[in-house]
MDTraj code that builds the backbone (N, CA, C; nanometers):
import mdtraj as md
import numpy as np

residues = "UNK UNK UNK UNK UNK UNK UNK UNK UNK UNK UNK UNK UNK UNK UNK UNK UNK UNK UNK UNK UNK UNK UNK UNK UNK UNK UNK UNK UNK UNK UNK UNK UNK UNK UNK UNK UNK UNK UNK UNK UNK UNK UNK UNK UNK UNK UNK".split()
xyz = np.array([
    [12.2287, -8.1410, 8.4936],
    [12.2824, -8.1294, 8.6296],
    [12.4172, -8.0570, 8.6279],
    [12.4987, -8.0873, 8.5271],
    [12.6305, -8.0256, 8.5162],
    [12.6234, -7.8742, 8.5044],
    [12.5283, -7.8261, 8.4219],
    [12.5134, -7.6812, 8.4023],
    [12.4715, -7.6119, 8.5311],
    [12.3827, -7.6760, 8.6038],
    [12.3359, -7.6203, 8.7297],
    [12.4514, -7.6096, 8.8283],
    [12.5331, -7.7136, 8.8316],
    [12.6488, -7.7151, 8.9213],
    [12.7464, -7.6041, 8.8833],
    [12.7674, -7.5898, 8.7521],
    [12.8578, -7.4846, 8.7031],
    [12.8052, -7.3459, 8.7408],
    [12.6760, -7.3263, 8.7233],
    [12.6151, -7.1974, 8.7564],
    [12.6314, -7.1676, 8.9053],
    [12.6130, -7.2700, 8.9878],
    [12.6281, -7.2523, 9.1323],
    [12.7726, -7.2176, 9.1669],
    [12.8673, -7.2832, 9.1001],
    [13.0096, -7.2582, 9.1261],
    [13.0472, -7.1154, 9.0852],
    [12.9993, -7.0713, 8.9708],
    [13.0274, -6.9353, 8.9228],
    [12.9670, -6.8333, 9.0188],
    [12.8451, -6.8597, 9.0627],
    [12.7782, -6.7704, 9.1567],
    [12.8576, -6.7602, 9.2865],
    [12.9056, -6.8742, 9.3340],
    [12.9831, -6.8772, 9.4583],
    [13.1125, -6.7983, 9.4425],
    [13.1761, -6.8141, 9.3259],
    [13.3008, -6.7420, 9.2996],
    [13.2753, -6.5912, 9.2984],
    [13.1656, -6.5494, 9.2358],
    [13.1313, -6.4070, 9.2322],
    [13.1054, -6.3525, 9.3715],
    [13.0384, -6.4317, 9.4538],
    [13.0132, -6.3889, 9.5916],
    [13.1450, -6.3713, 9.6659],
    [13.2381, -6.4632, 9.6432],
    [13.3693, -6.4544, 9.7087],
    [13.4446, -6.3302, 9.6622],
    [13.4403, -6.3037, 9.5320],
    [13.5078, -6.1854, 9.4783],
    [13.4479, -6.0586, 9.5369],
    [13.3152, -6.0543, 9.5439],
    [13.2483, -5.9375, 9.6019],
    [13.2890, -5.9185, 9.7468],
    [13.2965, -6.0278, 9.8208],
    [13.3347, -6.0206, 9.9617],
    [13.4771, -5.9676, 9.9748],
    [13.5672, -6.0135, 9.8871],
    [13.7066, -5.9679, 9.8915],
    [13.7166, -5.8190, 9.8613],
    [13.6423, -5.7732, 9.7621],
    [13.6441, -5.6314, 9.7255],
    [13.5900, -5.5474, 9.8407],
    [13.4807, -5.5951, 9.8999],
    [13.4203, -5.5231, 10.0125],
    [13.5176, -5.5148, 10.1288],
    [13.5841, -5.6265, 10.1579],
    [13.6792, -5.6310, 10.2692],
    [13.7959, -5.5367, 10.2447],
    [13.8525, -5.5396, 10.1241],
    [13.9679, -5.4527, 10.0989],
    [13.9270, -5.3057, 10.1014],
    [13.8074, -5.2744, 10.0533],
    [13.7582, -5.1361, 10.0605],
    [13.7430, -5.0934, 10.2055],
    [13.6877, -5.1831, 10.2852],
    [13.6686, -5.1535, 10.4276],
    [13.8026, -5.1286, 10.4957],
    [13.9014, -5.2133, 10.4651],
    [14.0334, -5.1990, 10.5275],
    [14.0992, -5.0676, 10.4861],
    [14.0819, -5.0290, 10.3593],
    [14.1382, -4.9015, 10.3131],
    [14.0741, -4.7842, 10.3863],
    [13.9434, -4.7876, 10.4008],
    [13.8722, -4.6800, 10.4706],
    [13.9161, -4.6745, 10.6161],
    [13.9283, -4.7923, 10.6770],
    [13.9702, -4.7994, 10.8168],
    [14.1087, -4.7367, 10.8341],
    [14.1980, -4.7637, 10.7399],
    [14.3334, -4.7074, 10.7422],
    [14.3279, -4.5549, 10.7326],
    [14.2437, -4.5043, 10.6413],
    [14.2311, -4.3598, 10.6242],
    [14.1747, -4.2940, 10.7494],
    [14.0771, -4.3583, 10.8111],
    [14.0170, -4.3048, 10.9337],
    [14.1224, -4.2967, 11.0431],
    [14.2033, -4.4032, 11.0528],
    [14.3094, -4.4076, 11.1543],
    [14.4082, -4.2923, 11.1342],
    [14.4504, -4.2720, 11.0092],
    [14.5449, -4.1643, 10.9787],
    [14.4838, -4.0279, 11.0103],
    [14.3546, -4.0132, 10.9803],
    [14.2850, -3.8877, 11.0087],
    [14.2792, -3.8623, 11.1593],
    [14.2486, -3.9675, 11.2351],
    [14.2408, -3.9533, 11.3810],
    [14.3764, -3.9150, 11.4398],
    [14.4831, -3.9721, 11.3844],
    [14.6184, -3.9379, 11.4306],
    [14.6468, -3.7905, 11.4006],
    [14.6109, -3.7469, 11.2806],
    [14.6330, -3.6072, 11.2415],
    [14.5556, -3.5124, 11.3326],
    [14.4320, -3.5486, 11.3642],
    [14.3497, -3.4659, 11.4536],
    [14.4133, -3.4594, 11.5921],
    [14.4579, -3.5745, 11.6415],
    [14.5203, -3.5797, 11.7744],
    [14.6458, -3.4925, 11.7783],
    [14.7252, -3.4982, 11.6716],
    [14.8470, -3.4171, 11.6651],
    [14.8130, -3.2684, 11.6599],
    [14.7095, -3.2337, 11.5858],
    [14.6679, -3.0934, 11.5756],
    [14.6192, -3.0419, 11.7109],
    [14.5482, -3.1267, 11.7837],
    [14.4981, -3.0868, 11.9160],
    [14.6129, -3.0661, 12.0149],
    [14.7183, -3.1466, 12.0017],
    [14.8340, -3.1331, 12.0909],
    [14.9038, -2.9989, 12.0707],
    [14.9040, -2.9504, 11.9457],
    [14.9727, -2.8254, 11.9136],
    [14.9028, -2.7037, 11.9717],
    [14.7727, -2.7118, 11.9911],
    [14.6957, -2.5971, 12.0433],
    [14.7381, -2.5564, 12.1827],
])
top = md.Topology()
chain = top.add_chain()
for i, resn in enumerate(residues, 1):
    res = top.add_residue(resn, chain, resSeq=i)
    for name in ("N", "CA", "C"):
        top.add_atom(name, md.element.get_by_symbol(name[0]), res)
traj = md.Trajectory(xyz[None], top)
């Protein structure tokens, strides 16, 4: 029973780590998109 519990705990931890990595990647992409949109808006204003 102990091994099964340990395996479940490790699996849960891995899922949490994956979720954190996915979230931080998403936030980085979102930041880049925002900066790109600002740059586009500024370029359009100059025209």
